[in-house]
PyMOL commands that place a pseudoatom at each C-alpha (Angstrom):
pseudoatom trace, name=CA, resn=MET, resi=1, chain=A, elem=C, hetatm=0, pos=[79.442, 132.248, 19.955]
pseudoatom trace, name=CA, resn=PRO, resi=2, chain=A, elem=C, hetatm=0, pos=[75.873, 131.291, 18.988]
pseudoatom trace, name=CA, resn=ALA, resi=3, chain=A, elem=C, hetatm=0, pos=[74.899, 132.437, 15.989]
pseudoatom trace, name=CA, resn=ILE, resi=4, chain=A, elem=C, hetatm=0, pos=[72.181, 135.359, 15.286]
pseudoatom trace, name=CA, resn=VAL, resi=5, chain=A, elem=C, hetatm=0, pos=[69.166, 133.954, 13.495]
pseudoatom trace, name=CA, resn=LYS, resi=6, chain=A, elem=C, hetatm=0, pos=[66.372, 137.389, 12.286]
pseudoatom trace, name=CA, resn=LEU, resi=7, chain=A, elem=C, hetatm=0, pos=[62.766, 135.522, 12.538]
pseudoatom trace, name=CA, resn=SER, resi=8, chain=A, elem=C, hetatm=0, pos=[59.086, 137.484, 11.817]
pseudoatom trace, name=CA, resn=VAL, resi=9, chain=A, elem=C, hetatm=0, pos=[57.360, 136.866, 15.392]
pseudoatom trace, name=CA, resn=GLU, resi=10, chain=A, elem=C, hetatm=0, pos=[55.164, 134.804, 13.715]
pseudoatom trace, name=CA, resn=ALA, resi=11, chain=A, elem=C, hetatm=0, pos=[58.155, 132.373, 12.675]
pseudoatom trace, name=CA, resn=LEU, resi=12, chain=A, elem=C, hetatm=0, pos=[59.132, 132.647, 16.141]
pseudoatom trace, name=CA, resn=ALA, resi=13, chain=A, elem=C, hetatm=0, pos=[55.566, 132.290, 18.224]
pseudoatom trace, name=CA, resn=GLU, resi=14, chain=A, elem=C, hetatm=0, pos=[55.554, 129.269, 15.499]
pseudoatom trace, name=CA, resn=ALA, resi=15, chain=A, elem=C, hetatm=0, pos=[58.774, 127.558, 16.755]
pseudoatom trace, name=CA, resn=ILE, resi=16, chain=A, elem=C, hetatm=0, pos=[58.362, 128.537, 20.462]
pseudoatom trace, name=CA, resn=THR, resi=17, chain=A, elem=C, hetatm=0, pos=[54.423, 126.517, 19.634]
pseudoatom trace, name=CA, resn=SER, resi=18, chain=A, elem=C, hetatm=0, pos=[56.580, 123.220, 18.599]
pseudoatom trace, name=CA, resn=LEU, resi=19, chain=A, elem=C, hetatm=0, pos=[58.489, 123.246, 22.022]
pseudoatom trace, name=CA, resn=ASP, resi=20, chain=A, elem=C, hetatm=0, pos=[57.408, 120.586, 24.511]
pseudoatom trace, name=CA, resn=LEU, resi=21, chain=A, elem=C, hetatm=0, pos=[56.751, 122.736, 28.276]
pseudoatom trace, name=CA, resn=GLU, resi=22, chain=A, elem=C, hetatm=0, pos=[60.318, 121.949, 29.725]
pseudoatom trace, name=CA, resn=GLU, resi=23, chain=A, elem=C, hetatm=0, pos=[61.640, 124.152, 26.240]
pseudoatom trace, name=CA, resn=LYS, resi=24, chain=A, elem=C, hetatm=0, pos=[58.791, 126.403, 26.727]
pseudoatom trace, name=CA, resn=ARG, resi=25, chain=A, elem=C, hetatm=0, pos=[59.581, 127.245, 30.865]
pseudoatom trace, name=CA, resn=GLN, resi=26, chain=A, elem=C, hetatm=0, pos=[63.925, 127.301, 30.008]
pseudoatom trace, name=CA, resn=LEU, resi=27, chain=A, elem=C, hetatm=0, pos=[62.738, 129.844, 26.957]
pseudoatom trace, name=CA, resn=GLN, resi=28, chain=A, elem=C, hetatm=0, pos=[60.585, 131.857, 29.908]
pseudoatom trace, name=CA, resn=GLU, resi=29, chain=A, elem=C, hetatm=0, pos=[63.089, 132.244, 32.164]
pseudoatom trace, name=CA, resn=ILE, resi=30, chain=A, elem=C, hetatm=0, pos=[65.422, 133.443, 29.590]
pseudoatom trace, name=CA, resn=LEU, resi=31, chain=A, elem=C, hetatm=0, pos=[62.764, 136.441, 28.494]
pseudoatom trace, name=CA, resn=GLU, resi=32, chain=A, elem=C, hetatm=0, pos=[62.364, 136.955, 31.982]
pseudoatom trace, name=CA, resn=GLN, resi=33, chain=A, elem=C, hetatm=0, pos=[66.388, 137.989, 32.551]
pseudoatom trace, name=CA, resn=GLN, resi=34, chain=A, elem=C, hetatm=0, pos=[66.606, 139.605, 28.978]
pseudoatom trace, name=CA, resn=ILE, resi=35, chain=A, elem=C, hetatm=0, pos=[63.203, 141.252, 30.524]
pseudoatom trace, name=CA, resn=PHE, resi=36, chain=A, elem=C, hetatm=0, pos=[64.531, 142.467, 33.570]
pseudoatom trace, name=CA, resn=GLU, resi=37, chain=A, elem=C, hetatm=0, pos=[67.780, 143.384, 32.187]
pseudoatom trace, name=CA, resn=ASP, resi=38, chain=A, elem=C, hetatm=0, pos=[66.533, 145.678, 29.417]
pseudoatom trace, name=CA, resn=GLU, resi=39, chain=A, elem=C, hetatm=0, pos=[64.235, 147.354, 32.061]
pseudoatom trace, name=CA, resn=GLU, resi=40, chain=A, elem=C, hetatm=0, pos=[67.071, 147.842, 34.417]
pseudoatom trace, name=CA, resn=ALA, resi=41, chain=A, elem=C, hetatm=0, pos=[69.227, 149.630, 32.111]
pseudoatom trace, name=CA, resn=ASP, resi=42, chain=A, elem=C, hetatm=0, pos=[66.227, 152.127, 31.309]
pseudoatom trace, name=CA, resn=TYR, resi=43, chain=A, elem=C, hetatm=0, pos=[65.456, 152.233, 34.309]
pseudoatom trace, name=CA, resn=GLU, resi=44, chain=A, elem=C, hetatm=0, pos=[69.376, 153.278, 35.178]
pseudoatom trace, name=CA, resn=ASP, resi=45, chain=A, elem=C, hetatm=0, pos=[69.555, 155.882, 31.772]
pseudoatom trace, name=CA, resn=ASP, resi=46, chain=A, elem=C, hetatm=0, pos=[65.815, 157.221, 32.701]
pseudoatom trace, name=CA, resn=PRO, resi=47, chain=A, elem=C, hetatm=0, pos=[65.620, 161.154, 33.399]
pseudoatom trace, name=CA, resn=GLU, resi=48, chain=A, elem=C, hetatm=0, pos=[62.654, 161.688, 36.182]
pseudoatom trace, name=CA, resn=THR, resi=49, chain=A, elem=C, hetatm=0, pos=[64.871, 157.825, 38.072]
pseudoatom trace, name=CA, resn=LEU, resi=50, chain=A, elem=C, hetatm=0, pos=[67.914, 159.620, 38.662]
pseudoatom trace, name=CA, resn=ALA, resi=51, chain=A, elem=C, hetatm=0, pos=[66.093, 162.864, 39.458]
pseudoatom trace, name=CA, resn=GLU, resi=52, chain=A, elem=C, hetatm=0, pos=[64.909, 161.687, 42.036]
pseudoatom trace, name=CA, resn=ILE, resi=53, chain=A, elem=C, hetatm=0, pos=[67.436, 159.328, 43.892]
pseudoatom trace, name=CA, resn=GLN, resi=54, chain=A, elem=C, hetatm=0, pos=[69.527, 162.564, 43.587]
pseudoatom trace, name=CA, resn=ALA, resi=55, chain=A, elem=C, hetatm=0, pos=[66.438, 164.389, 45.659]
pseudoatom trace, name=CA, resn=VAL, resi=56, chain=A, elem=C, hetatm=0, pos=[66.667, 161.285, 47.893]
pseudoatom trace, name=CA, resn=ARG, resi=57, chain=A, elem=C, hetatm=0, pos=[69.809, 161.710, 48.826]
pseudoatom trace, name=CA, resn=ASP, resi=58, chain=A, elem=C, hetatm=0, pos=[70.462, 166.026, 48.960]
pseudoatom trace, name=CA, resn=GLU, resi=59, chain=A, elem=C, hetatm=0, pos=[67.488, 164.868, 51.496]
pseudoatom trace, name=CA, resn=TYR, resi=60, chain=A, elem=C, hetatm=0, pos=[69.402, 162.353, 53.333]
pseudoatom trace, name=CA, resn=ALA, resi=61, chain=A, elem=C, hetatm=0, pos=[72.438, 164.700, 53.181]
pseudoatom trace, name=CA, resn=VAL, resi=62, chain=A, elem=C, hetatm=0, pos=[70.549, 167.668, 54.645]
pseudoatom trace, name=CA, resn=GLY, resi=63, chain=A, elem=C, hetatm=0, pos=[69.247, 164.969, 57.138]
pseudoatom trace, name=CA, resn=GLU, resi=64, chain=A, elem=C, hetatm=0, pos=[65.864, 165.827, 55.974]
pseudoatom trace, name=CA, resn=SER, resi=65, chain=A, elem=C, hetatm=0, pos=[65.288, 161.387, 55.855]
pseudoatom trace, name=CA, resn=LEU, resi=66, chain=A, elem=C, hetatm=0, pos=[65.830, 159.113, 58.450]
pseudoatom trace, name=CA, resn=THR, resi=67, chain=A, elem=C, hetatm=0, pos=[67.274, 155.143, 57.742]
pseudoatom trace, name=CA, resn=TYR, resi=68, chain=A, elem=C, hetatm=0, pos=[65.154, 152.044, 58.580]
pseudoatom trace, name=CA, resn=ASP, resi=69, chain=A, elem=C, hetatm=0, pos=[67.099, 152.224, 61.568]
pseudoatom trace, name=CA, resn=GLU, resi=70, chain=A, elem=C, hetatm=0, pos=[65.718, 155.425, 62.767]
pseudoatom trace, name=CA, resn=TYR, resi=71, chain=A, elem=C, hetatm=0, pos=[62.602, 155.012, 61.790]
pseudoatom trace, name=CA, resn=LEU, resi=72, chain=A, elem=C, hetatm=0, pos=[61.655, 151.930, 63.211]
pseudoatom trace, name=CA, resn=ALA, resi=73, chain=A, elem=C, hetatm=0, pos=[63.317, 153.559, 66.642]
pseudoatom trace, name=CA, resn=GLU, resi=74, chain=A, elem=C, hetatm=0, pos=[61.120, 156.576, 65.909]
pseudoatom trace, name=CA, resn=ARG, resi=75, chain=A, elem=C, hetatm=0, pos=[58.223, 154.435, 65.769]
pseudoatom trace, name=CA, resn=LYS, resi=76, chain=A, elem=C, hetatm=0, pos=[58.799, 152.134, 68.606]
pseudoatom trace, name=CA, resn=SER, resi=77, chain=A, elem=C, hetatm=0, pos=[59.115, 155.408, 71.066]
pseudoatom trace, name=CA, resn=ARG, resi=78, chain=A, elem=C, hetatm=0, pos=[55.500, 156.675, 69.685]
pseudoatom trace, name=CA, resn=SER, resi=79, chain=A, elem=C, hetatm=0, pos=[54.436, 153.336, 69.981]
pseudoatom trace, name=CA, resn=GLN, resi=80, chain=A, elem=C, hetatm=0, pos=[55.479, 153.287, 73.661]
pseudoatom trace, name=CA, resn=ILE, resi=81, chain=A, elem=C, hetatm=0, pos=[54.096, 157.209, 73.894]
pseudoatom trace, name=CA, resn=LEU, resi=82, chain=A, elem=C, hetatm=0, pos=[50.554, 156.091, 72.378]
pseudoatom trace, name=CA, resn=ILE, resi=83, chain=A, elem=C, hetatm=0, pos=[50.353, 153.208, 75.281]
pseudoatom trace, name=CA, resn=ALA, resi=84, chain=A, elem=C, hetatm=0, pos=[51.548, 155.515, 78.327]
pseudoatom trace, name=CA, resn=HIS, resi=85, chain=A, elem=C, hetatm=0, pos=[48.870, 158.241, 77.446]
pseudoatom trace, name=CA, resn=ARG, resi=86, chain=A, elem=C, hetatm=0, pos=[46.515, 155.796, 77.001]
pseudoatom trace, name=CA, resn=SER, resi=87, chain=A, elem=C, hetatm=0, pos=[47.253, 153.935, 80.522]
pseudoatom trace, name=CA, resn=GLU, resi=88, chain=A, elem=C, hetatm=0, pos=[46.759, 157.302, 82.036]
pseudoatom trace, name=CA, resn=SER, resi=89, chain=A, elem=C, hetatm=0, pos=[43.707, 157.924, 80.629]
for i in range(1, 89): cmd.bond("trace and resi %d" % i, "trace and resi %d" % (i + 1))
show_as sticks, trace
zoom trace
């Protein structure tokens, strides 16, 4: 298990400065992954997000929303009606 070391931001910045480009890229990948995981955790626990998800589930349950395939079929149907209407004019 890696040792946990507390560093000040200034000391960390100094350490980063001493890294070569490839090491900095590796560090960037690690940071991006950690940020993504933290944002995901925040997102999953956010009351507003949870309320929005539940609202969408409720709309879907009562038929007030479409699946992507249903949307595409409806859009295609509307396009065909428009084309037919234009050709009649």
